[in-house]
C-alpha positions in Angstrom: -11.6 13.6 -53.8 -13.6 13.5 -56.9 -13.9 16.0 -59.8 -17.0 17.0 -61.8 -15.8 15.6 -65.1 -13.0 13.6 -66.5 -11.5 13.8 -69.9 -12.0 11.1 -72.4 -9.2 8.6 -72.5 -6.3 9.7 -74.9 -4.1 7.3 -76.6 -0.7 8.3 -77.8 0.8 7.3 -81.1 4.1 5.5 -80.6 7.2 7.6 -81.5 10.3 5.8 -82.4 12.3 8.4 -80.6 10.5 7.8 -77.3 10.9 4.6 -75.3 7.9 2.5 -74.5 8.2 3.4 -70.7 8.1 7.2 -71.7 5.2 6.6 -73.9 3.3 4.8 -71.1 4.2 7.6 -68.5 3.0 10.3 -71.0 -0.3 8.5 -71.7 -0.9 8.1 -67.9 -0.3 11.8 -67.3 -2.6 12.7 -70.1 -5.4 10.6 -68.8 -4.9 11.5 -65.2 -7.8 13.6 -63.8 -5.6 14.9 -60.9 -3.0 16.3 -63.5 -5.8 17.9 -65.4 -7.3 19.4 -62.2 -3.9 20.6 -60.9 -3.4 22.5 -64.2 -6.9 24.0 -63.9 -6.4 25.2 -60.4 -2.9 26.4 -61.0 -1.1 23.8 -58.7 2.4 22.8 -59.8 1.6 19.1 -59.8 -0.9 16.4 -58.9 0.8 15.9 -55.5 -1.0 19.1 -54.2 -4.2 17.0 -53.9 -2.4 14.5 -51.6 -1.7 17.1 -49.0 -5.3 18.6 -49.5 -6.9 15.3 -48.9 -4.7 14.4 -45.9 -5.6 17.9 -44.3 -9.4 17.1 -45.0 -9.0 14.0 -43.0 -6.6 15.1 -40.2 -7.2 18.9 -40.0 -3.5 19.9 -39.2 -3.4 23.2 -41.2 -4.8 26.2 -39.3 -4.5 29.9 -39.9 -1.2 31.3 -38.5 0.7 28.0 -38.3 4.3 28.0 -39.4 5.1 25.3 -42.0 8.3 23.8 -43.3 8.1 21.9 -46.6 11.2 19.8 -47.1 12.1 18.8 -50.7 9.6 21.5 -51.8 10.3 21.6 -55.5 8.3 22.2 -57.7 6.1 23.7 -54.9 2.6 22.1 -54.9 2.6 21.4 -51.2 3.9 24.8 -50.4 1.1 26.4 -52.5 -1.5 24.5 -50.6 0.2 25.4 -47.2 0.2 29.1 -48.1 -3.5 29.0 -48.7 -4.4 27.0 -45.7 -2.4 28.9 -43.1 -3.2 32.3 -44.7 0.5 33.1 -45.2 1.1 36.6 -46.6 4.1 37.9 -48.7 4.9 40.4 -46.0 5.1 37.9 -43.3 5.6 34.4 -44.9 4.7 31.4 -42.6 5.7 28.9 -45.1 9.4 27.9 -45.7 10.4 25.5 -48.4 13.9 23.8 -48.7 15.2 21.9 -51.7 18.4 21.0 -53.5 16.6 22.0 -56.6 15.5 25.6 -57.3 11.7 26.4 -57.3 9.9 29.2 -58.8 8.7 31.8 -56.2 5.3 31.4 -54.4 3.8 34.5 -52.9 3.4 34.0 -49.2 6.3 31.4 -49.1 10.1 31.6 -48.7 11.7 28.9 -50.9 15.4 28.4 -50.5 17.9 26.2 -52.3 19.6 24.4 -49.4 20.5 20.9 -48.3 18.5 20.4 -45.1 20.9 17.7 -43.9 23.7 20.4 -43.4 24.5 21.1 -39.8 23.5 24.9 -40.3 20.1 24.1 -41.8 18.1 24.0 -38.5 19.4 27.4 -37.4 18.8 28.8 -40.8 15.3 27.8 -40.8 14.7 29.3 -37.3 16.3 32.5 -38.5 13.8 32.6 -41.5 10.9 32.0 -39.1 11.9 35.0 -37.1 13.5 32.9 -34.2 10.4 30.7 -33.9 10.0 26.9 -34.1 7.8 25.3 -36.8 4.3 24.1 -36.1 4.3 21.6 -39.1 7.2 19.9 -40.9 6.1 18.0 -44.0 7.8 16.0 -46.7 6.9 14.5 -49.9 10.3 13.5 -50.8 11.4 10.2 -52.3 15.0 9.0 -53.0 16.2 8.2 -56.5 15.4 4.5 -57.3 17.5 1.7 -58.9 14.6 -0.8 -59.6 16.1 -3.0 -57.0 13.4 -3.3 -54.3 15.5 -3.8 -51.2 18.1 -1.1 -52.0 15.3 1.3 -53.1 13.5 0.7 -49.8 16.6 1.4 -47.7 17.4 4.5 -49.6 13.9 5.9 -49.1 13.8 5.1 -45.5 17.3 6.7 -45.0 16.0 9.9 -46.6 12.9 9.7 -44.3 14.9 9.3 -41.2 17.1 12.4 -42.1 13.9 14.4 -42.6 12.6 13.2 -39.3 15.9 14.1 -37.5 15.6 17.6 -38.9 11.9 17.8 -37.9 12.6 17.0 -34.2 15.2 19.8 -34.1 12.8 22.5 -35.4 9.4 21.5 -34.3 7.5 23.3 -31.4 5.8 21.3 -28.8 2.5 19.8 -30.0 3.9 20.2 -33.6 3.1 18.0 -36.5 5.1 15.8 -38.9 3.7 14.5 -42.1 5.8 12.5 -44.6 5.7 9.9 -47.4 6.7 6.5 -46.5 6.9 3.2 -48.5 6.0 -0.3 -47.4 9.0 -2.7 -47.4 9.6 -4.1 -44.0 12.0 -1.7 -42.2 9.4 1.1 -41.6 8.0 -0.6 -38.4 11.0 0.4 -36.3 10.8 3.9 -37.6 7.1 4.2 -36.8 7.9 2.9 -33.3 10.4 5.8 -32.9 7.7 8.2 -33.9 5.2 6.8 -31.3 7.8 7.7 -28.6 8.1 11.2 -29.8 4.5 12.1 -30.7 1.1 11.7 -28.9 -0.6 10.2 -32.0 0.9 8.6 -35.1 -1.6 7.6 -37.9 -1.2 6.7 -41.6 -3.3 7.1 -44.7 -3.2 6.7 -48.5 -5.0 9.6 -50.2 -7.1 9.0 -53.3 -4.5 11.1 -55.2 -1.8 8.5 -54.5 -1.6 6.1 -57.5 -3.2 2.8 -56.8 -0.1 0.8 -58.0 2.3 2.7 -55.7 3.3 1.3 -52.3 3.5 4.8 -50.8 1.4 5.9 -47.9 1.6 9.0 -45.6 2.4 9.1 -41.8 0.8 11.9 -39.9 2.3 12.4 -36.5 0.6 14.9 -34.1 1.3 16.3 -30.6 5.0 16.5 -30.6 6.1 15.9 -27.1 9.1 18.4 -27.2 12.7 18.4 -27.7 14.7 16.3 -25.3 
């Protein structure tokens, strides 16, 4: 995804009250065309362009589909989903769950809830009017320590919990989309997904930072709950 114009590169003056890492992060944000474009289009973060690009490649969003956004805050992915599935405030098709609060989005139901709780799948089905979901998506990442092996295990553990939730609430032929990180243990997880879905593919959208090991897995054609 390319934008018509990019801002001139901005350099931040060093502030003694701000750490070098914070200064670097702020400068990267200020010079990131995705951040600027998200602001221009009213999205709540640059991550919105990741799901837009994935949908342009794999075409999973369709009008009328029921969508669950795990770890939805601040809400960029939910904003995109509302537009793509044509979700209306009087009949919301997009449900977002997060431990953190998120500002309301017309056409979506955002709830502050731990999706790993036993009651979460039934709560979701209730919010969907007794229906199962057509798409479960997750852009979550666990808090990191800076120690690669530990961080990878934490990230994969969170992903597996999201997947366990998804297979409880997905309708047959449903779709699961999630962020995953390279690190060595993801192969067994992908093998599990290939048993449950007809097709499992992966991609790294342009909106993903080049220096990140993240990529996205797109599983389509859920074979149904066993």
